[in-house]
FIZA-25456 format. One record per residue (C-alpha): x, y, z; residue in one letter. Coordinates in steps of 0.001 Angstrom, whole numbers, padded with zeros to 6 digits, always signed. Example, Ala and Ser with C-alpha at 12.3 -4.5 7.8 and 13.67 -1.06 7.14 Angstrom:
BEGIN
+012300-004500+007800A/+013670-001060+007140S/
This chain:
BEGIN
-000160-000029+000111X/+001241+003622-001195X/+000029+006819-000314X/+000121+009992-002741X/+002916+012339-001607X/+001778+015218+000067X/+004868+018005-000281X/+005531+019437-003124X/+009150+018200-002763X/+008146+014432-002932X/+006095+015118-006132X/+009117+016255-008368X/+011305+014086-010264X/+014991+014754-010387X/+017362+015221-012789X/+020990+016164-012517X/+022520+019355-013903X/+025312+018773-016463X/+028436+019305-015085X/+030699+022311-015766X/+034138+021928-016666X/+036430+024263-014518X/+038049+026799-016853X/+041776+026560-015526X/+044108+028566-013227X/+044163+031385-015513X/+040765+032100-015908X/+039093+032181-012515X/+036715+034768-013135X/+034477+032680-015135X/+033306+030667-012287X/+030951+033505-010629X/+030154+034375-013875X/+028312+031047-014792X/+026633+030952-011103X/+025436+034272-011772X/+024226+033320-015082X/+022587+030067-013601X/+021092+032316-010802X/+019617+034923-013595X/+018400+032437-015837X/+016360+030605-012887X/+014887+034000-011789X/+014094+034467-015441X/+012470+030978-016096X/+010655+031338-012300X/+009170+034721-013444X/+008215+033107-016870X/+005999+030225-014909X/+004386+032411-012598X/+003062+034418-015620X/+002400+031314-017614X/+000438+029959-014637X/-002049+033015-014420X/-002425+033482-018276X/-005730+032809-019439X/-004852+031599-022771X/-003740+028252-021568X/-007273+027169-020533X/-009116+025709-023621X/-013335+025503-023097X/-014357+022168-024217X/-018096+020862-024228X/-018975+017831-022177X/-018862+015149-024544X/-022058+012344-024598X/-022425+009163-026112X/-025434+006932-026312X/-025332+003311-026117X/-028527+001234-026521X/-028574-002035-024357X/-029714-005480-025855X/-033381-006916-024977X/-033558-009217-021962X/-035620-011803-021771X/-038626-010375-020054X/-038530-007672-022824X/-038393-010319-025243X/-041385-012357-024003X/-043666-008959-024343X/-042311-008486-027671X/-045874-008694-028881X/-047511-006612-026718X/-044405-003262-026790X/-042816-002067-029731X/-038958-000854-029547X/-039632+003243-028241X/-035887+004049-029309X/-034525+003411-032912X/-030567+004188-033421X/-029328+005973-036402X/-025350+005568-035462X/-024088+007378-039223X/-026235+010190-038348X/-025085+010178-035076X/-028812+010508-033984X/-031372+008693-031688X/-034858+008454-032454X/-037113+008041-029931X/-041133+006707-030432X/-044038+007586-028160X/-046286+005960-030259X/-046802+005223-034108X/-047102+008059-035308X/-045360+010402-033282X/-041441+010388-032369X/-038595+013218-031764X/-034997+013092-032982X/-032008+013709-030757X/-028343+014274-031816X/-025254+013213-029985X/-021368+013057-030001X/-021826+009411-030649X/-024711+006530-030866X/-023863+002960-029990X/-026342+000060-031356X/-026598-002992-029498X/-023898-004566-031192X/-021197-002219-030361X/-017995-003767-029216X/-016657-002898-025855X/-013402-001544-027585X/-015353+000733-030053X/-017290+002366-027040X/-013600+002689-025091X/-011768+004118-028224X/-014451+006624-028796X/-015728+007943-025293X/-012872+007563-022934X/-009471+007495-024674X/-009388+011156-026027X/-009764+011859-022117X/-007152+009638-020958X/-004743+011098-023658X/-005380+014382-022181X/-004658+013009-018646X/-001522+011851-019838X/-000219+015234-020983X/-001375+016688-017612X/-004645+017634-017878X/-007859+016202-015553X/-010267+014154-016953X/-013644+012471-016305X/-015488+009787-017699X/-018925+008581-016418X/-021568+006466-017312X/-025217+007502-016714X/-029040+005866-017120X/-031819+003601-016000X/-030939+000803-013836X/-030197-002778-015924X/-029209-000487-019208X/-025329-002075-019197X/-023563+001064-017321X/-021044-001661-014949X/-020825-003614-017956X/-019878-000128-020002X/-017753+000759-017206X/-016229-001421-014616X/-016357-004962-016538X/-013345-006945-015675X/-013099-010331-017784X/-009870-011396-016993X/-010669-014676-019038X/-011849-012674-022102X/-009934-009346-022691X/-012548-008407-025567X/-015140-007808-022766X/-012960-005601-020466X/-014667-002039-019416X/-013694+001004-019837X/-011887+001188-015900X/-009304-001766-016985X/-008856-000430-020491X/-007641+002935-019446X/-005436+001704-016836X/-003893-000504-019784X/-003278+002839-021788X/-002098+004498-018881X/+000938+002250-018009X/+001786+001948-021415X/+002558+005514-022052X/+004505+005612-018491X/+007706+004986-017204X/+008259+003177-013728X/+011429+004653-013300X/+009907+008464-013636X/+006338+008452-013484X/+003958+007389-010727X/+000487+005947-011055X/-002065+005447-008253X/-005420+004673-007607X/-008246+005224-004706X/-011495+003186-005215X/-014663+004298-003397X/-018249+004083-003350X/-020737+006652-002301X/-023395+004578-000558X/-026561+006156+001536X/-024626+009511+001142X/-021530+008147+002917X/-018127+007740+001227X/-016299+004736+001833X/-013054+003170+000609X/-013557-000112-001389X/-010118-001081-000633X/-009971-000326+003026X/-013790-001552+003968X/-012997-000250+007489X/-012801+003158+006351X/-016704+003911+006027X/-017287+007336+006599X/-014641+009613+004684X/-015018+013441+004815X/-014722+015842+002035X/-012021+018349+001831X/-012013+021499-000337X/-008739+023707-000832X/-010027+027115+000088X/-007385+028849-002574X/-007675+026567-005648X/-010824+024913-004831X/-009453+021592-005574X/-011355+018783-004324X/-009586+015902-002092X/-010327+013004+000017X/-007606+012726+002880X/-008767+010054+004786X/-009160+007435+001208X/-006556+004460+000683X/-004013+005175-002074X/-002073+002131-003851X/+000628+002809-006338X/+000178+000599-009245X/+003196-001072-011110X/+001346-003196-013525X/-001902-004350-014865X/-002258-007710-012699X/-002188-005306-009904X/-004539-003419-010914X/-006924-006035-011679X/-006241-007599-008309X/-007299-004129-006603X/-010267-003705-008896X/-011396-007276-007805X/-011133-006652-004306X/-013319-003461-004686X/-015856-005176-006568X/-016423-007539-003655X/-016915-004526-001273X/-019306-002729-003390X/-022962-003217-002562X/-025661-004671-005205X/-029025-006759-004707X/-031603-008527-006913X/-034410-006358-008310X/-037325-006915-010922X/-034972-004912-013306X/-031511-006171-012598X/-030369-009451-011025X/-027359-007521-009903X/-028282-003809-009370X/-025852-001543-008176X/-026796+000274-005006X/-023948+002678-004638X/-022053+005144-006922X/-018494+003642-007621X/-015583+006399-007906X/-012459+005214-009445X/-009810+007927-009080X/-006223+007625-010908X/-003249+009883-010165X/-000933+010358-012811X/+002880+012105-012287X/+004814+012389-014656X/+008467+014087-014883X/+009830+015509-017616X/+011857+012805-018599X/+008749+010638-018912X/+007696+013139-021265X/+010775+013305-023945X/+009556+011113-026199X/+005738+013418-026401X/+008068+016498-027086X/+009083+019126-024740X/+006470+020863-022155X/+005784+024555-022440X/+007580+025191-019180X/+010178+023338-020254X/+010477+025565-023630X/+010282+028830-021727X/+012828+027403-019161X/+015548+026530-022070X/+015043+029700-023635X/+015966+031345-020069X/+018576+029096-018915X/+020198+027760-022326X/+022998+025541-020435X/+020438+023696-018644X/+017161+021479-019197X/+014737+022544-015787X/+012934+019614-014820X/+009275+019871-014821X/+006288+018105-013494X/+002691+017021-014964X/-000165+016060-012366X/-003361+015272-013876X/-006418+013075-012313X/-008599+010548-013782X/-012244+010088-012507X/-014066+007053-013783X/-017914+006797-012604X/-020088+004080-012682X/-023546+005734-011358X/-025864+003694-009634X/-029097+003362-011714X/-032389+005445-011620X/-035300+003404-010559X/-039114+003843-009929X/-040063+001636-006809X/-043747+000531-008442X/-041071-000896-011452X/-038174-002049-009424X/-039799-003827-006513X/-037961-002320-003624X/-038958-002148-000344X/-037404-002008+003410X/-033473-001438+003043X/-033365-001375-000567X/-036289+001255-000728X/-034223+003508+001431X/-030962+002838-000789X/-032976+003933-003515X/-033897+007053-002264X/-030268+008054-001624X/-029801+007032-004793X/-032781+008901-006592X/-031971+011776-004206X/-027973+012222-005362X/-029206+011652-009274X/-031686+014358-008867X/-029029+017184-007446X/-026715+015889-010004X/-029554+016976-012559X/-030089+020199-010904X/-026553+021166-011148X/-026336+020226-014985X/-029657+022554-015833X/-028097+025296-013865X/-024828+024949-015599X/-026609+024563-018862X/-028830+027767-018062X/-025993+029703-017203X/-027607+030362-014010X/-025751+032073-011190X/-025698+029682-008650X/-024387+026029-008711X/-026399+023599-005816X/-022966+021396-006010X/-023080+021216-002415X/-026635+019532-002044X/-025269+016439-002612X/-021392+014589-001604X/-021941+012852-005435X/-021897+016736-007149X/-019008+017952-004547X/-017010+015024-005898X/-017659+015844-009622X/-017366+019548-008982X/-014108+019852-011643X/-016302+017408-014077X/-018799+019660-015031X/-018076+023011-015069X/-014979+022719-013688X/-011253+022127-015459X/-011833+018293-016711X/-012175+016793-019944X/-015654+014930-019180X/-017293+012324-021607X/-020362+010979-020671X/-021850+007765-021550X/-025950+007299-021132X/-027156+003572-021504X/-031061+003244-022476X/-033621+000283-023008X/-035346-000402-026349X/-038808-001571-024217X/-041758+001204-024546X/-042323-000445-020948X/-039756+002074-019678X/-040490+005335-021850X/-040617+007493-019292X/-037263+006837-017654X/-035734+006651-021335X/-036742+010027-022106X/-035595+011406-018683X/-032092+009822-019553X/-032133+010995-023311X/-033111+014873-021823X/-030154+014632-019296X/-027638+014048-021983X/-029157+016908-023908X/-028643+019223-020964X/-025173+017615-020823X/-024088+018638-023747X/-024483+022209-023360X/-022414+022481-019971X/-018665+024010-020812X/-015500+023182-019310X/-012416+025102-018673X/-009563+022421-019525X/-006318+023909-017843X/-002944+021965-018112X/-001272+021543-014543X/+002427+021802-014778X/+005142+023624-012304X/+009195+023219-011877X/+010854+020938-009696X/+012490+023777-007737X/+013808+021750-004811X/+015232+019417-007419X/+016885+022328-009448X/+018437+023353-005756X/+019805+019719-005467X/+021593+019957-008565X/+023025+023434-008056X/+024085+021817-004535X/+025769+018802-006480X/+027232+021669-008805X/+029042+023684-006228X/+030555+020076-004565X/+031724+019394-007902X/+033716+023018-008098X/+034437+022564-004305X/+036675+019508-005215X/+038014+020669-008499X/+039156+023510-006374X/+041081+021397-003450X/+042457+019468-006019X/+044099+022354-007928X/+044747+023798-004915X/+046994+020196-003854X/+048675+020644-007246X/+049591+024035-006282X/+050941+023024-003313X/+052708+019847-004660X/+054674+022310-007525X/+055624+024652-004568X/+057308+022188-002470X/+059586+021214-005788X/+060623+024799-006808X/+061651+025232-003172X/+063632+022123-003247X/+064858+022671-006468X/+065785+026262-005078X/+068037+024671-001952X/+069987+022610-004522X/+071004+025324-006649X/+072135+027349-003386X/+073924+024195-002306X/+075529+024181-006266X/+076130+027922-005857X/+077797+027657-002277X/+079852+024621-003552X/+080791+026585-006419X/+081783+029291-004794X/+084282+027377-002742X/+086173+025391-005842X/+086499+029219-007305X/+088343+030145-004255X/+090538+026980-003833X/+091377+027545-008093X/+091718+031259-006818X/+094593+030286-004758X/+096136+028517-007245X/+095561+030389-010484X/+095896+033996-009233X/+098166+035022-011885X/+095580+033889-014327X/+093323+036638-015676X/+091634+034275-018002X/+090441+032079-015566X/+089566+035229-013336X/+087235+036526-016164X/+085359+033008-015969X/+085020+032842-012372X/+083552+036166-012685X/+080755+035134-015703X/+080262+031931-013919X/+079298+033562-010960X/+077219+036279-012465X/+074934+033710-014318X/+074371+032017-011162X/+073205+035204-009289X/+070805+035481-012489X/+069496+032105-011937X/+068840+032634-008453X/+067122+035835-008966X/+064916+034565-011550X/+063766+031749-009168X/+063595+034085-006654X/+061090+036232-008708X/+059548+032973-010189X/+058457+032170-006594X/+057124+035684-005767X/+054930+035115-008791X/+053739+031430-007847X/+053112+032505-003957X/+051075+035789-005290X/+049204+033928-007926X/+048264+031235-005182X/+046901+034068-002570X/+044792+035344-005878X/+043521+031888-006529X/+042642+031367-002528X/+040961+035074-002640X/+038729+033622-005954X/+037991+030379-004100X/+036759+032543-001471X/+034582+034483-003384X/+033302+032064-005595X/+032138+030134-002613X/+030649+033048-001086X/+028884+034194-004278X/+027560+030429-004725X/+026248+030667-000766X/+024684+034558-001819X/+023159+032731-005020X/+021571+029842-002894X/+019901+032182-000040X/+018740+034697-003215X/+017176+031431-004864X/+015443+030547-001433X/+014198+033882-000917X/+013040+034346-004573X/+011065+031128-004125X/+009667+031999-001047X/+008651+035554-002423X/+007069+033553-005538X/+005317+031462-003171X/+003854+033961-000852X/+003288+036550-004340X/+001091+032889-005423X/-000576+033003-002767X/-001996+037101-002938X/-002474+036382-006578X/-004881+033858-004921X/-006499+035690-002561X/-006656+038637-004832X/-008225+036545-007501X/-010989+034709-005092X/-011524+038243-003184X/-012376+039941-006641X/-014486+037103-007817X/-016396+037165-004527X/-016519+040673-004744X/-017677+040483-008061X/-020551+037788-007069X/-021426+039585-004095X/-021853+042752-006082X/-023886+041165-008821X/-026213+039651-006014X/-026480+043024-004232X/-027823+044858-007760X/-029983+041600-008093X/-031442+041550-004573X/-031727+045784-005367X/-033533+045231-008302X/-035881+042268-006985X/-036480+044571-003987X/-037121+047236-006235X/-039473+045326-008776X/-041034+043749-005462X/-041855+047493-003985X/-043581+048211-007208X/-045528+045419-007586X/-046475+045300-003472X/-047501+048966-004046X/-049892+048156-007258X/-051210+044789-004969X/-051695+047095-002466X/-053835+049424-004362X/-055389+046809-006093X/-056288+044796-002800X/-057779+047949-001315X/-059807+048060-004779X/-061012+044735-004412X/-061926+044617-001054X/-063785+047433-001411X/-065765+045604-004763X/-065672+042430-002737X/-067546+044020+000197X/-070107+045463-002294X/-070381+042128-003929X/-070846+040307-000720X/-073434+042920+000157X/-075068+042289-002742X/-074694+038155-002834X/-076397+038298+000715X/-079117+040529-000125X/-079948+038073-003412X/-079319+034948-001495X/-082237+036547+001288X/-084369+037222-002042X/-083496+033793-003491X/-084142+031678-000484X/-087632+034004-000113X/-088598+033225-003719X/-087948+029506-003196X/-089817+029572+000230X/-092887+031491-001950X/-092504+029275-004921X/-091759+025434-002835X/-095642+024426-002757X/-096576+025643-005998X/-094164+023668-007748X/-094800+020530-005545X/-098300+020694-006586X/-097109+020731-010044X/-094365+017948-009791X/-097016+015670-008229X/-099835+016686-011120X/-097003+015416-013595X/-095741+012648-011874X/-097200+009834-014210X/-095166+011095-016797X/-091560+011247-015183X/-089542+007761-015160X/-088742+008027-011434X/-089787+010383-008415X/-087542+013471-007353X/-086785+015164-004399X/-086641+019159-004512X/-085901+020803-007859X/-085233+017798-010873X/-084230+019112-013885X/-084203+017718-017497X/-081020+015699-018311X/-080162+015646-022265X/-077843+012763-022813X/-077724+012994-026590X/-077619+016244-028829X/-080751+014548-030729X/-082677+013893-027482X/-084862+016729-025971X/-085557+017272-022567X/-088034+014777-021073X/-090890+015259-018332X/-090314+018650-018220X/-093239+020661-016054X/-094561+024000-017336X/-094216+025213-013659X/-090200+023981-013552X/-089644+026174-016526X/-091865+029307-015312X/-089677+028740-012197X/-086202+028215-013544X/-087280+031490-015870X/-088201+033566-013200X/-084991+032828-010960X/-082950+033661-014124X/-084335+036687-014478X/-084797+037777-010655X/-080675+037162-009942X/-079089+036960-013238X/-076079+034338-014619X/-073299+035661-012985X/-074754+035718-009270X/-076498+032339-010064X/-072940+031005-010828X/-071382+032789-007813X/-073649+030873-005220X/-071831+027640-006367X/-069556+028725-004260X/-071718+029302-001615X/-070633+027737+001908X/-074705+027278+002313X/-075230+023646+001233X/-079212+024380+000459X/-078272+027791-001717X/-075557+025489-003087X/-077682+022879-004165X/-080422+024844-005794X/-077913+027017-007805X/-076452+023507-009507X/-079980+022878-010294X/-080354+026055-012010X/-077284+025810-013836X/-078089+022288-015080X/-081589+023404-016205X/-079712+026335-018213X/-076846+024247-019628X/-080049+021619-021400X/-080803+024399-023685X/-078147+024969-026435X/-078674+028542-026299X/-077515+028663-022834X/-074456+026744-022879X/-071921+028886-024499X/-072808+031700-021786X/-072199+029642-019050X/-068610+028350-020231X/-067669+032099-020822X/-068570+033341-017525X/-066747+030817-016124X/-069512+028086-015334X/-067579+025079-016707X/-064693+025946-014273X/-066995+026272-011284X/-068689+023171-011971X/-065586+021023-012192X/-064274+022584-009169X/-067230+021513-007654X/-067098+018288-008612X/-064026+017769-007292X/-063966+019495-003913X/-067596+018562-002725X/-068176+015559-000336X/-072134+015625-000706X/-073947+013234-003381X/-076573+014931-004090X/-074252+018087-005146X/-071834+015619-007077X/-074973+013976-009323X/-076289+017202-010031X/-073089+018915-011189X/-072399+015571-013110X/-075676+016003-014975X/-074743+019900-015623X/-071217+018827-017091X/-073359+016027-018990X/-075573+018645-020556X/-072624+020910-021517X/-070780+017626-023240X/-073410+017806-025880X/-071414+020751-027242X/-068117+020003-029397X/-065994+023126-028319X/-067542+021967-024829X/-065919+018620-024961X/-062553+019719-025672X/-062403+022361-022699X/-063859+019599-020617X/-061213+017127-021893X/-058235+019523-021461X/-059341+020933-017819X/-059301+017500-016445X/-063173+017021-016454X/-062831+013356-017779X/-060335+012381-015355X/-062636+013462-012561X/-065787+011655-013897X/-063348+008499-013683X/-062555+009125-010609X/-066533+009752-009395X/-067412+006235-011529X/-064947+004318-009187X/-066083+005765-005638X/-070099+006287-006214X/-072063+003447-005855X/-075384+005490-006434X/-077375+004540-009559X/-078379+008070-010455X/-075118+009809-010003X/-073849+006995-012240X/-076197+007477-014904X/-075282+011232-014686X/-071573+010280-014805X/-072278+007312-017641X/-074067+009942-019793X/-071458+012804-019680X/-068939+010282-020882X/-071097+008642-023325X/-071878+012302-024462X/-067327+012852-025168X/-067204+009238-026914X/-068616+011075-029671X/-065766+013356-030316X/-063297+010965-032491X/-060727+013667-031717X/-060437+012838-027836X/-060634+009361-028105X/-056829+008801-027448X/-057063+011473-024507X/-060031+009979-023109X/-058707+006228-023122X/-055555+007906-021181X/-057413+009602-018839X/-059325+006006-017921X/-062691+006691-019542X/-063550+003596-021742X/-062711+001681-018274X/-064797+003488-016167X/-067781+003309-018705X/-067521-000666-018458X/-066650-000338-014703X/-070244+001199-014025X/-071928-001786-015197X/-071884-003305-011760X/-074892-001348-010658X/-076878-003661-012738X/-079441-000545-013326X/-080744-000392-016867X/-080526+003540-017038X/-076789+003125-015779X/-076088+000150-018378X/-078041+002186-021443X/-075567+005169-020870X/-072971+002536-020924X/-074132+000748-024098X/-074573+004503-026017X/-071496+005945-025217X/-069579+002285-026699X/-071992+002786-029530X/-071016+006651-030079X/-067140+005612-029834X/-067179+002576-032405X/-068959+004693-034793X/-066595+007637-034440X/-063839+005028-034475X/-065275+003416-037869X/-065994+006971-039603X/-062021+008022-038814X/-060615+005114-040225X/-063020+005257-043453X/-061909+009086-043849X/-058147+007668-043158X/-057433+009895-040303X/-056900+006587-038025X/-055565+003324-038217X/-054863+000390-036152X/-056777-001857-033501X/-059797-000269-031977X/-058817+001256-028635X/-062038-000585-027068X/-060794-003933-027454X/-057756-002987-025866X/-059846-002211-022542X/-062116-005060-023045X/-065294-003663-024455X/-065519-006129-027240X/-066303-009132-024832X/-068536-007419-022740X/-070779-006437-025887X/-070453-010194-027357X/-071715-011461-023882X/-074685-009068-023339X/-076258-008717-027167X/-079583-010065-026094X/-079739-009476-022466X/-081221-006100-021781X/-083900-003975-023220X/-084546-002748-026598X/-082601+000667-026767X/-079788-000782-024938X/-079341-003723-027272X/-079582-001516-030318X/-076788+000493-028822X/-074685-002755-028286X/-075494-004177-031906X/-074780-000507-033193X/-071380-000902-031534X/-070491-004586-032492X/-071470-003732-035983X/-068687-000944-036391X/-065750-002705-034545X/-066201-005828-037256X/-065794-003080-039900X/-062593-002759-038967X/-060139-004791-040335X/-057855-004336-037841X/-060260-006210-035238X/-060760-009110-037588X/-059069-011537-035293X/-060305-010157-031806X/-064030-010300-033258X/-063603-013947-034252X/-062019-015272-031071X/-064708-013543-029046X/-067666-015173-030778X/-068727-012238-032713X/-069560-013841-035658X/-072580-016108-034312X/-073505-012745-032908X/-073111-010465-036194X/-075056-013312-038474X/-077919-013009-035765X/-078425-009321-035908X/-078498-009410-039427X/-081442-011610-039276X/-082962-011040-035858X/-082480-007376-035243X/-085647-005167-035180X/-084107-002353-036820X/-083433-002123-040202X/-080368-000129-040710X/-078615-002442-038053X/-079612-005641-039980X/-077933-003535-043090X/-074944-002436-040971X/-074313-006190-039938X/-074333-007696-043398X/-072042-004995-044762X/-069712-005948-041691X/-069840-009787-042776X/-069166-009145-046392X/-066240-006879-045574X/-063551-009285-044364X/-062505-012555-046420X/-061956-014171-042668X/-065837-013676-042368X/-067039-014937-045285X/-064941-018221-044738X/-066447-018756-041408X/-069846-018434-042486X/-069267-020885-045485X/-068322-023645-042792X/
């Protein structure tokens, strides 16, 4: 186990400076000049590197690259292939992915790469991850990440080990193979950490005892680090595979309905790459090295590149109802979806250039801070499945990738000088020069001893010569020639002695000068080293100050912008508040007047109701023989089809409604729908329902907001009488085509469906069935009506076994089938009937001869229209519909239905063959 070095010294590789030869004894002044040139060059190189570190031109802006990979169908998708079509279609040659919502609606999205189900692991790696790995080897940070629904192949793409079959290996192993093949173990280091984010807690997969690792952020650079994580130095790929296998064994996984080995945590592999200038010689010189070479021609300044690669295998997003998670797995799913939601918010904010990026909402977004909007080159792989069962999850994943493509990262090279290694090289140079000076000094001392020895020998020879000459002078005083020779010899020896003494003095002075020069050189080198240390310290201080100034400037700009924004917001809010205050005061006055007017109208209406109640009940008792069922209070006519007219309408009732309308007015009647008095509210609904029975009043009711008020009352009221009356009013309004569109758009079909499932009152169900039956008469609304559950609600209301309810159900199905048949004949729609998908055909065949004549006619009509659609032929045959069609063509009491049944039987060759059999 190894740990990443923390100090700057240990992160820098050494490169010895080339030795400089000593000029010689006579050129002693060249050594100080070299030292001064070395120090000056170093100072210039450090200044250039400082300028380069803050030069904006060194930073490249790069967009996040996004690729999409389509996973093959699993066994469950293959078993349901006949029920569900593929919702995605890959167009790799166009780099597009087509998303189909249904047979006639689809959307196309463009990505940087599109991979089909047959794409190999190697192709995915070379297109997605290899460019990022190459940038990491050149000194830039990089991130490769997989995102998608659970069970779509994220772990297969990112973390597949596959020791037996190398072709199936994932991005993690292939990236490490590339990094190790391009780095030197002598000069470069490659280290890894392998972590997981589980239940919003960072855990070490290579040291399982570390279960809660904290995140640390450098306040100056903003760099994110994990000081508590274990870091291992990698020497070969086999060592990496063993560590990766240990980490995978410690990772949390579980069996869900969507995936047998579903990852329950986010896995993050951090690869730290440290490259020295020696390790980069094959790739060319770096920018700092070029600068140093220009300023220091006599040496190659050592540089170092530090980069980090993140390979992230995100846990899959999942819906609880589909994955079947419960208990502890449900808690895991909540944390997974929470962290992915936070990541989506950050990417949305970055894509929209929002001033605030919520990176602190989750530990995942803090760890990926540099990957999105930071200084790393990022490649994202989104994985999707083809099944339309997961259409919403697939659409969400595609939109995540589309937004991520809008995120811009600023990629910066992280390179610096290895100053301490350079100091060590200078110290070695000084040691070399010192040893050379000592050697020269020893040579001079030896030469001095030899010269002194020769001088003594000359003096001895001179003394012997003088002695010999003196003895010869005694014997040859008379010889003048001998005297002359003696004088010449004496003069010659004296000149030699003088010359030797002069040479000795010159050598002595030269030795003194060399000693002084040596002391001077030594002092200059010491001063240069001190100056270098001071300059290094000053540069570090300057870098810190510049960082602080930059951070303070950014904070000041941010604060200034936020203050201006707050100021503008406060001013706008102030103006809005002033306007709202004035408007509120005016509204209060209007509301007060309106309240008083409504109170007066309510008193007047109650008085009018009490005066006319006795007379109205008398009129009702007279006309009771003409009404199908007795009613309580005010009963109103329910026109449940466009062709039918109000039934059982008593003259007293019409007179009473007209009088109320004249006395109160429509706006005030609609206002009474919001009354807290239940009786007033009930009578108001009755009045609106009766007014809605007349075509002339329907448009005015809708324009005055009557439809909105009725829908709100239908949703909020708990009184069964009001619910029944409101459903009847909506049924009357649903006779108009424009009103039908409004009812569907405002959620009326959904409210009617909910009421049908909650109520057991036959009268209420009759009103609801009538309203839905009227909506079935508009073919443009069929798909929306089916999505809101209208067809299933009609069939469910048969449970009441009430003839009037079943009659409305049959009428609705007949309307639906007739409009559908007309739409097919006109070429507006094609396909299997929506009624058959919801089980209406079986009910029609089973009850063809069960109910009253009018109900039976609706059922026969619906069956005939369904049989005319060629796409329904198989279902009609399987359900036994041919037998009923033959019976209808012969026994139906209506001639038009008989003709329609015969036409349906002749419209399909399969029907004709069955008739012959």
